[in-house]
N, C-alpha and C positions, 0 to 999 in steps of 0.2 A: 393236810398232806394225807393224813389218816383216811381221810375220805376218799381220795385218789386210789391209795393202795387197795381198799376194800374192793372198789370197781373191778382194778386190775385182777384181784385174787378171783373173783364170782367170774370173771371173763375168762380166765386161765383155767377154771375148774371146769366150766362147760364145755371149752373148745379141746382141752386135754382128753377128755373121755371119748369126744367124736374122734380126735384122731387116732387114739390108741384102738377103739372098736374097729375102725375102718381098716387099720393096719392088721388087725388080729391079735393085737398084743392083749387085748382084755376081752373078755367073753362079752358076746352081745347079749345082755339078758335086761329084762323090762325093769326089774327091781334096781338093777345096778344104774341104769339111765336114770332112773327117775330120781335116785340118791344122789348123782352127780350134780344134776339140774335143780334140784332143791337147794344144795349146798351153794350153788352159784346165785340162786335167786336170793337165797337169804343173806347172802354177802352185799348184793346190790341193796336190799332194803335198808340195811343196817348203814350203810353208806350214804344213801338217800336222808334217813332221819338225822344223821350226823351233819350232812351239809345244810339241812335245813336249821339247826340250833345253832350251828356257829357264826358268829358276827362276820359280816361283810368286810372285806379290806381290799383297799386298792394297792396296786403295786406301786413300793417305794412310798405307802403313807408312813408318816409318823407315827410312832407309838404314843399312845396317851402318856401325860405326864402323871407319876403317883399321886393318886387321890383325887385327878379329875374326874368328873362324870359324866355321863353319857349326853350326847346332845338330845334335847327333848324332840319329840315327834313334832309337836306344831309349836313352833318357837315364834315370840311376838317380836313383830318389827316396828311397832308402834315407836319405841324409843329411838329405833335407826333414822325412821322419817322424820321425827320431830328435831333429830340434828342437823337437817339439811338446812341451809340458808335460803334457799327458794322456797316459796309457798308451793305445797304439793296439797291439791283438794280434789275432791270427786263429785259428782253432781249426777242427777237423774236427768229424765228428758224433759223437764221444766225447768232445768238449769238452776234448780235447788242445791244447796249445799249438803252433802250427806258427810263429808269428812273435810279438814281443815288441820293442817300439823301447826305447830308452833310457831314458825315463821310468820304466819298471817297477823299474828299479835305484834310481833317484834317490828314488823313494816309499816301496817295500818294502824296500830295502837287500839285495834278493835277487839272485845272481847271474843274467842273463839267460840265460847257456849252460847253467847247471844248471838252470833253469824250463822249458826249451824241451823239448818230449815228455813234459810232465808234464801231469796233470789240472788245470783249472782250478779244480774242486772241491775240491783238496787244498789249497788257499788260502784258503777260504772257512769262516767261523766256522761250528762245527757249529749251531748254533742258526737258521743261513739256508740251510743245504744244501738245503732242501726248496723254499724261496723261489727259489733260483737254479737247481734242477733243472726247476721247472716253468716259468719263464721261458724256460729252454734248450730244452725240448721244444716250446714253444708255436713258437719260431722255426722249429725243424725241422720241424714240422708243416704249415708254411706258413699257421697261423691268423692269422698278423699279419705283418707287412713290417718292424716294427720294434718294439721294447719299451724301457724305461726304467724303471730301479728302482735301491734303494739297498741296501748290503750291505756287512758288515765284511771285510775283507781280514786275515788273519795275516799280519803281517811279521817283520822278523828278530828273533830274542828274543823270540816271541810276543807282540809289541806289535801291537794292534790299530788299524785306520784306517778311516773310513768312506768308502766310494766311491760314486759314481753312475755306473752300468752303462748302457750304451746299446748293444743288440745288433741286428744285421741278418744275414738270410740269405745264405751264398755258394752260389753255383750253379756248377755244372760245365759240360762242353760240350754236354751233352745236356739243360740246365734243370732238372737235379735239384739238390736242396739237399743239399749235400757238406758244409757246415759253417757257422761264422759268421766275421763280422768285427764290431770294435765298439773301443768305446773305453771309459775308466775316468775319472773326474774325482774330484780328490781334495776331498772335503767335510767333511773331519774337522774343521775349524775352525768352519764353521757349524753341524755337528751341536753340537760341545761349547756353542757359543752357545745353542741352542735348549734343551740340556739343562739349562744354566745358569739360563735364562727358565722353564723349567717348574718346576725346584726352587724358584727365587724365589716362583714362584705358589702352588706347595705350601705354601712356607713361611708367606706372607703368609695364606693359607687357613687354614693349622691356628692360627697366631696371632690371626686374629679369631675361630675357633672357640673357642679356650681362653681368649680375653678374659672378665671377668665381666659381661657385657650382651651387647647386641644392635647390630651394626654393620649400617647398611641403606642402601640408595638407592631414593628414591622419587620418584613424580610430583608434580608442586605442582598436585593437585586436592583437592577437597572429602573424597575417599575415601581419598587419601593411597594411591595404588596402589603396592605393592611392586614394584621391578623386583630387588631383591638383598637378603637378610638372612643374617647368620651364623647358626650352629648355637645361639649363646648365647639365641636367641630363646625357646627351649623352655623354659630354666630362668624365663625371664624372664615369658613370655605362657603357657606351657603348650601351647604351639602349634609343632609341626613348622615347619621352614623353609617344606617344599614346601606346607603347609597355609596358611601364614601369604602365602605368594606368591599362593596361589590364593583367599584370602579376600576376600570381597567388598568390605570396608573395613576398613583400621586404625583409621579413625576410631570404628569402634562398640567397640572395645577402650579407648578414652580414656573417662575419667569423664565421663558428660551435662554435669555443671556445669562442667567446664573445657573442653570442645570448643571452645565460640566463643572462649574466650583463646588457645588453641594456634594457632587459625586467623589470628586479626587479628594475633597478636605475630609469627607467621612473615611475613605478608604484609608488615607493616612492614618487618622486617629486611630481607627481599628487595628491597623497593622501592629500599633505601638500599646494596643490594650488602653487607651487613654480615653477618657468621658470628651465631648467635643460641644463646642459652643459657637454658634455662626448665624449669622443675620442674612436673610436673602428676601426676595419679592415673589409673592404668588397671585395669581388672577383667580379670583372667585368665581363662581358660577354664573354670577350677573356679569362677569368681566372687569368686575372693579380689583385695581392693583392696590396690594398692600403690602408692608414690612411686616416680616415676621421674626421672631426670637426664638431658636431652637437649642435647647439642653437636651442633649442625649447621651447614652452611652450603649456598648455592645455587652450582650447578655452572654458570657461565654460557660461551655461545660467544664468539668473537671481536667479533661483532656486536652483543653484549648480550644475544642470546636464552637464556632461562633453560632450561637441559637438564634439569637432575635438581636432587634435593637429596642430601646424603649426611652421615651422621652417626653418631653413637653413644648409645645409650639404655644407661643402668644402673640398678640398682635403689637406693634410698636410704632404703628403708623404716625401717630399724633406725636409720640416721643421724636420720632425720625424727622417730621416737620419742625418740630420746636429746635432741634440740632442744627438744622438746616438753616433756620431763620437765626440762630443765635450765630452761625456763621458768616451771615450776610450783615447783622446788626450788631453795634458795638452793645457791650452790657452796662457801661458807666458813661455819663456824660464827660467829656473831656475839660470842660470848662469848670464845671461847679464839683467834679468828682463823685456826683451824686448818681444813683440810678437812672439808666436810659428809659426813655418811654417804651421800647419794646421789652424791656425787664419788669417794669411798674406793670404794663398790661399783664404780664405773664403770672407776677404776683397776685394780681386782683383776680383774674381765673382760677388760680389755688384756692384763694380764700373763698370764692364763691361756691367752688366744687365741695370744700370741706364743710361748708355750711354754719360753722362757727360766727356770730354777730362782730362786724367790723366798722368802720368808717372810713370814708375817704373824702379828704378836704384838699380842693384846689386853690392855691394862691396864685393872684395876678399882681403883678409889681403895678401901681397906677402911673406913677411920675417916671419912668424909665426912659421914655422917650423925650422928655424935657431936659434930663440928666445928660444923655448921650448928646443933645444939641447944644448943651454948654459947656459940657467937659469933654466932649469926644466919646467915639466908640470905644475906643481901649479902657478909658476911666469907667465906661458901664459893664464892660464885662469883667473888671475887677471888683465892681460892686456885687455882680452875679455872684462872685465866687467867693466874697465873703458872707454873701447870703446862705449860698449853700452850705459853707462852714457852721452857721449859726443854726441852720434846720438840722446839720448832721449831729448836732450837739444833744439835740432832744430824741436824737433816734434810739432808744434804751429798746429793751424786750419787748416785741410786738408792734415796733412803729418802724416804718420805713419811708423814705424821703426820695423823691426823685424828680428830674426835670423833664416835663412832658412838651416843653418847646419853646423857645423865645424867652419870654420875660414870665412863664408859667411855669408853677410848680404844684406837686402832688404829694400829700403825706397819707400813707395806708397805716390803720392804726388797729389792731384786735382790741375789742372790750371784753373786760374781764367781768365775769357773772357777779363776782363779789369779791370786793378788796378789804381784808381786816385792817388795813393801813388807816390811821386816823386823819391822815391829811385832807385836803380839799377834795382831791380826786377820789381817794377811796370813801369818803362822807357822801360824794356826789352818786357813784356806783351804788353805795350802799341804800340812798334813799330812793333811787329807782327801782332795786332789785326789790327791796322790803315793800315796796308797792304792789309788786308783782307786775309791774307796767315796763316790758323790755322796750318800749319807744321812748318813753321817758328816760329810761337808764341810758339809752344811747344818746338821748339829747343834751343830757347834762354832762356824761363824758367827753361827747364833742365840744360843748362850752368849756369845760374845763381845758381842754386839750387847745382850743383858740384862744384862750387867756395867755397859755403857756406861750404860743407863736406869737402874740402881740405883745407880750413884755419883751421876746427877742428882738423885735424891731422898734421898740422904744429906745433904744439905745441909739444914736446917730453913727453912722459909719465912717471911718476914720481913713482916708486914702491920699497918699501923699501930699501931708498937709491941709488937705481938704476934708471939712467935715458935711457928710449929706445924710440927710432923713428921708427915709421913703414911708408911702402910703399905700396900704394894700388891700385886695379885698380878698375874701374867703367864702368857697361854696363847699356846703356839706353835705354829702350823701350816706345815708345810712342803709346797711345790706338788709334791713327789714323791709324795705320797699320791693325786694324780689326782683332784683334785675337780671337779666338773662346772661347777659356776657359782661366782661370788663370795658368795652368801648362803650357802650349804652351808660353805665354807670358813670365813665369819666366824662362823657357829653352833658349828662344832666348836672353833674358836679360844677362843670365851667358853666353852663347857663345860669346856674344859682350865683356864680360869681357876678354876672351883669345887673343882677337885681337885689344885690347886697345893700342893705341899708342899716343893719343892726349895728351899732359902734360899740366897739371895745372900751373899757374905763379909759385906757390913754388916747382913745380916738384915731389910733394910727391903723385899725384895721377895722373894716366893716364887712358884716358876714350876712348869710341866709342859706337858708336849708332847703333842699331837693324833696319835694315828695309833700302833698297835701297832709298827711299825717304828721309827720317830721315837723313842719310848719305849725301846725296847731298846736303840738305839744311845746315847741319852743315859745311861743306866743303866750300859753297859760303861765308857763316856769316865767317868763319875762315880766309879767304882771304882777305874780306872787313876790320875785324879787324887788321889784318896786313899791309894792305896797308894805312889805316888812322895812324897806329903808325910810319910808316915811314916818312909821311910828308903829312899834307892837304894843298892843293893850293886853296886859293880862286879864282884863275883864272880859274879854272877849273868848276866853277858854272855855270851851263847851265839853264838860265830862260825860263819857259813857259809861254806865257801868253793867257789868255780867255775872251772873252767879254760875258759880262752878259746882255741879253736883257729883261728887265722887262715887266710885261703886261702895256698894255696901251702906255701912251707916256711918261712914266717915263725916266728919265735920265739914260744912260748905262754906266757901268763902267768896267773896265779891272782887273782881278784877275792876282798876278802875282805870281809863285811859282818856286823852284829851286831844282836841284840835283845836283849830283857832277859825274862829268866824270873823272875816273881813267884811265891811261894810260894801266895800268897793269890790272885790274880788270874789268873796264868797268863802267857802271852806277851804283852808289850806291844812293839808295833813301834817301829822306832828313830824315825819321824816324831813319834810320841807322847812319846818319851825327851825328844827336843830342845824340843818345845812346853813340856813340864814344866819342864824345867831353865831355860829362858827366862824362866817365870814365876817359878820359885824364885830368880831371879838367879845362877844356876851353868852357863851354858851355855858359859863358857870352860874349866870344869874337868872338864865331861862329854865336849866334844869329845876333850880331851887323853886322858882315861882309856879313852874310846870306841876312839881310833887306837891306843893301846898294847895294849889288850885283843886287837883285830884281828890285832895285828904278833904279839905272844906267844904267842898259839895258833895262828896260821898258819904262823909260820915252820918249827915242825918237820915240818910236811906239805909243804913245797916240793920240788918235784924240783930237780936239779942245773940252774943258771943259768936258774933260772925266776924270772921277776919276778914281784912282789906288789904288789896294786894295793888301795890302802886306798881303799874306798867312803865316800865323804863326801857322798852326794848325797841326804840325809835332812832338810836345813835349808837355808834361802837362806844364802847368804854376809854375812856381817857381821864387825863389828870385832871383836868376841868371838870369833867362829868363826874368823877368821885368828889371833888371839892363840893358841887352844887349839891350833889345826893347827902354829905354830911352836913350841909346847911339845912336842909329842909328836913332833915331827921331831928336835928337840934330845935329847930323850931317845932316840930311835932310833939317831941315830946314835953315841951313847956304847956301845953294844953292842957285843961284841967283834966280831962278824962280821955286821954289816947287810946285810939282803938290796937287791937292787937295786927300787929303788920306783917305782909310779905312782901317782897321785891321781885320784880321779872326784869331780868337782866337780858341783853342781847348776847348772840353767840360769837361777835366780834369784841377784841379788846386790842386797844395799841400793843404792837410787839414788845416795844420797849416799856411797857407801862412797870413800874416797880413794885414791890410789895402788894401784888394784887391778892395773892393768897391769904395774905396777913389781913389786909383790908376786909375779905370775904369772911375769913373767920372771926373777926371784930364784930360784923353785922350780926352773924348768926348768935353770937355771944350775948347779945343784946336781945335776943329773943325772936330776931328776926327770921323767918323762913324764906330761903334764897331758891328762885326757879330761874329758868333759860328758856327763851324764845327760840325754838328749833325749827321754825317754819321754813327758814331759807336752808337750812341743813336738810329738810325732808324733802326739799325740791329736786328735780333731775339733775341737774348742774349745781346743786348747791354746795356751799364750802363743808370741809368736814366737821365732825364733831369738836368743839372745843375740849381742851385737855381737862379743863375742871367743871365739866358739864357733869359728869359721873358724880359729883360731890354735890350736885345740887339736891334740893329737897323734892322739887317736882320739875316736869317739863311742859312746856306749853306749845301747841301746834296747831296753826291755824289752816283749817282744811276747805279747800276751794276749788270748782270746777275746774282742770286742767293747771292748778299749780303743782300738786303734790304727782310724786311717781308712788304708786301703790305698794310697790316690792319695797322700797326704800323706807316709807311709812312703816310697813309691818317689820321690817328690821329694827327700826328704831324703838317699836313697840316691845320686842322682844330682848333688846338689850335693857330698857326699862324694868321691865318684868324681873329679869335675871339680877338685876341690882335694887331691886326693890322700890324702883321710883315711880311714883304716881305721875300719870299723864294725864294732862287737860288738852281735849280736842275742840274746837269751836268750828261751827260752822253748822247751815241748815239740816234739815231732815235728809235730803238726797244727796247731799256731799258725802252721808255715811253709807250709801248704798254699797259701793264697792265693799268696805271695812265693815260690815256689819257683824261678821264673825269675831270681829276684834273689840266690840264694844265693852264685853265683859271686862277690859283690862282698864279703861280710861275714864275720865269724868268729862263731862258734856257742860259748856259754858253755855247758859242761857241768858238772852238779854233781859235787864231789870227795866222795868218800865220807870219814866222821871216819877209817876205817883207813886211809886210802890211802897 
């Protein structure tokens, strides 16, 4: 305010003299004029000096707090920039960093001092070098005042991070571009979220395209104008998705007789805001008529406005034909109560499509014509009814019986890959599965079922006080022969009926197999059964020995197994031996002789301090097997210098076997190491791990081409490593090619020559 008053006083002195002299109030003399002007000039100069020294204040500015110092003329803004979460940088014209704030280290985990005076492109992903150079040159050429783009930075340990880069030119004192300034914002989380959304969209699109039908979105007009269709539309309609979207009308594809019904039904459901399910016919591009099933619903806005119709259309032509056929044909035979021929053919077709192994047995009654001539047709019908009741009695899980016509019956039975039950049926399937021979497993299972059917026919039928016995022939067809359809399989099984020569034990049933491979397997099995029945000689047991070398410096051991060499038939595997012995009631004796033969022949070939593993993995554990095992161990203990023993057991045991844990604990208490053969468990369709497998000292897996699933074998090895269980894998060098990276966890079985 003082400055203002001084300016006003000087101006007033000069103006006052001028006005007074003009009006004649003051004399107009030069000395007086010079004095007034000098006074005015002095006041103005004093005001100018005071104005220069006074601190500038803005109107309304807040007065400084007591004790607060003045703001420095050159404030250091480095701390302010370092507090920014985004990366702030400055480069020269060669993209070399001249400045980086602390956010660079927090985001990239790289030291700022090390990265200064290095090129920006050094930290950019190679795939985006061209993009970064293009944007940088655009800024340097002043083609743009600023640019913005996204790129990936290479951070510490090679980690990648998405960044949004903003660049502006930097000018020197002459107005020339000398570099760039910019910021980088971390957008990695957003990019990952976008990638997840895109992957989800791709997965959904792939899922829709692979569904057996057409997903769609259309408008609610008479033409059903399509806004979206999945690629499944081609198989359904013969039109590509792009063609169907541009097709003048989906309504034209609907059968003319069904168009009005489809429109009226959809409109009634939409009016009630309900989903709709309808069936109708369409005509494909090639003119083929198909029945389709549509499940759809309207998509409504919040105010109730219909936006579109979304749904799925699938082909049900085969189902519709089956329904029409079922309406025309009965499902069950009125005389026997068994399934009808039509239903039986349908079941066979489904089994062929499913792909699981199964067998079809066709039974023909031989003497029904003579019985009808002697007792009358009504008597024969009663006989067929009773036969149907007996066949129905054997139809448990996985077995279906039906009447295919006249005196002909058919039995459809699924094969289990491995059955832990110790009965003859379970032993038969175990023998075939253990050898890895699906054809043999099917033959043995079929023969077991044929024996069951033969036993049903051995008992005479009592009708009206008369006792009648029947003879029958069986034709057996296995699905492994790759039949194209149910009628072909049924035809081949009936042809085998007419060539049936192999008689059952009771002589009431003769049987034959359809297919050359099945006939050869059945003949080989029949010869083995006959040879074993004539006389089993333990002197014919041939022992094979293999040395197992575990990883590291662990002690090696030798595995001993045996097979029977028959002079008439040749080599009979151990799996067959135990099955024959079980049927002959001498399983306990065979187990004892089998283990003693292995011990006596292997002991002279053992190396010093080498353990001997007795392989008893060719038969499921049962009470008879355990009794034979204890007998053999007692005999071995009586030897002059018994070797250290291991015992390899199968993964299957009798479900009702009592005190198995106590028996195994007793064996381990006597210094015997226990192993379990998981070859079957490692197969694609093998049984699960037995409960006591994790208590074993080691596992044994035989690896052969096509017998194991690599993924399941790897999981077994991981489980073993987690529980500290040694795994011995047997097989040639070629079989380990796929599992080469797993060899560091296992021991490998190497054959020991007889003269070793």
